[in-house]
C-alpha positions as CSV (number, residue, x, y, z in Angstrom):
1,X,15.8,22.2,-5.7
2,X,17.9,19.3,-6.7
3,X,18.7,16.5,-4.3
4,X,22.2,16.3,-2.7
5,X,24.8,14.4,-4.6
6,X,25.0,10.8,-3.6
7,X,28.2,9.8,-1.8
8,X,29.2,6.3,-0.8
9,X,29.7,7.6,2.7
10,X,26.2,8.9,3.0
11,X,24.8,5.6,1.8
12,X,27.1,3.7,4.2
13,X,26.0,5.9,7.1
14,X,22.3,5.3,6.1
15,X,22.8,1.5,6.1
16,X,25.0,1.3,9.1
17,X,22.2,0.6,11.5
18,X,21.1,-2.5,9.6
19,X,22.4,-6.1,10.0
20,X,25.3,-7.1,7.8
21,X,23.1,-9.4,5.6
22,X,20.7,-6.5,4.9
23,X,23.7,-4.2,4.0
24,X,25.0,-6.9,1.6
25,X,21.6,-7.3,0.0
26,X,21.4,-3.5,-0.5
27,X,24.9,-3.5,-2.1
28,X,23.8,-6.2,-4.5
29,X,20.6,-4.4,-5.3
30,X,22.4,-1.1,-5.9
31,X,24.7,-2.9,-8.4
32,X,21.6,-4.5,-10.0
33,X,19.8,-1.2,-10.5
34,X,22.9,0.6,-11.9
35,X,23.5,-2.3,-14.3
36,X,20.0,-2.2,-15.8
37,X,19.7,1.6,-15.5
38,X,23.2,3.1,-15.8
39,X,21.8,6.6,-16.3
40,X,19.7,6.5,-13.2
41,X,20.1,9.2,-10.6
42,X,20.6,7.7,-7.1
43,X,18.8,9.8,-4.5
44,X,19.0,8.9,-0.8
45,X,15.7,9.7,0.8
46,X,16.5,9.2,4.5
47,X,13.3,10.7,5.8
48,X,11.4,8.0,4.0
49,X,14.0,5.3,4.7
50,X,14.9,4.4,1.1
51,X,17.3,5.0,-1.8
52,X,15.4,6.2,-4.9
53,X,16.4,5.8,-8.5
54,X,15.1,8.5,-10.8
55,X,15.3,9.2,-14.5
56,X,16.3,12.8,-13.6
57,X,17.6,14.5,-10.5
58,X,14.0,15.1,-9.3
59,X,12.1,12.9,-6.9
60,X,9.0,13.2,-9.0
61,X,10.7,11.1,-11.7
62,X,11.5,8.2,-9.4
63,X,11.1,4.8,-10.9
64,X,12.7,2.3,-8.5
65,X,13.6,2.3,-4.8
66,X,15.5,0.2,-2.3
67,X,14.1,0.2,1.2
68,X,16.1,-1.8,3.9
69,X,14.1,-3.3,6.7
70,X,15.3,-5.5,9.5
71,X,14.5,-8.9,7.9
72,X,14.5,-8.1,4.2
73,X,15.0,-5.4,1.6
74,X,12.2,-4.1,-0.4
75,X,13.0,-3.4,-4.1
76,X,10.2,-1.2,-5.2
77,X,8.7,-0.3,-8.6
78,X,6.8,2.9,-8.9
79,X,5.3,1.6,-12.1
80,X,5.1,-2.0,-11.3
81,X,1.4,-2.6,-11.6
82,X,1.5,-3.8,-15.1
83,X,4.7,-5.8,-15.0
84,X,4.9,-9.3,-16.4
85,X,6.1,-11.5,-13.5
86,X,6.3,-15.1,-14.5
87,X,8.4,-15.9,-11.4
88,X,5.7,-14.4,-9.1
89,X,8.2,-12.2,-7.2
90,X,6.1,-9.1,-7.1
91,X,3.8,-8.3,-4.1
92,X,1.5,-5.4,-3.5
93,X,-2.1,-4.5,-4.4
94,X,-1.8,-0.9,-5.4
95,X,-2.9,0.3,-8.8
96,X,0.6,1.3,-9.8
97,X,3.3,0.5,-7.1
98,X,4.6,-2.9,-6.4
99,X,7.7,-4.4,-4.7
100,X,9.8,-7.5,-4.2
101,X,10.9,-8.7,-0.8
102,X,14.6,-9.7,-1.2
103,X,15.7,-11.8,1.8
104,X,19.2,-12.9,0.7
105,X,22.0,-12.0,-1.6
106,X,21.2,-15.2,-3.6
107,X,17.7,-13.7,-4.3
108,X,19.3,-10.3,-5.1
109,X,21.4,-12.1,-7.8
110,X,18.5,-14.0,-9.4
111,X,18.1,-13.5,-13.1
112,X,14.3,-13.2,-12.8
113,X,14.8,-10.2,-10.5
114,X,17.3,-8.6,-13.0
115,X,14.7,-9.0,-15.8
116,X,11.9,-7.7,-13.7
117,X,14.0,-4.7,-12.6
118,X,15.0,-3.9,-16.2
119,X,11.3,-4.1,-17.2
120,X,10.3,-1.9,-14.3
121,X,12.9,0.7,-15.3
122,X,11.7,0.7,-18.9
123,X,8.0,1.0,-17.8
124,X,8.9,4.0,-15.6
125,X,10.9,5.7,-18.4
126,X,8.0,5.2,-20.8
127,X,5.5,6.5,-18.2
128,X,7.5,9.7,-17.8
129,X,7.7,10.2,-21.5
130,X,4.0,10.6,-21.8
């Protein structure tokens, strides 16, 4: 079964319970992801409190996610364990999954985050091709 088609209204409804700064960070991160992965499928996963980005319309092909929290937004990488991270943005100890805590729109706009996100997308696409 394919996920429901993303609508701006469904995303807005999902984010409506968060503070304005968190909503603004999410908007910037959504633009970031679509700029580095223009073919990504955006899949709201409200049950797990995140917006997933997949290389297909299937959740099993997810590569990135945006998870709003009350004090920051988590930009997650399903294949982040091997990423080169010279700016030391990535946190997490799992074998494969990692994330970045984005606390402001300035952090969301950082070039280091853009490069990391592009690398994470490429790593995920490569992993799915195997």
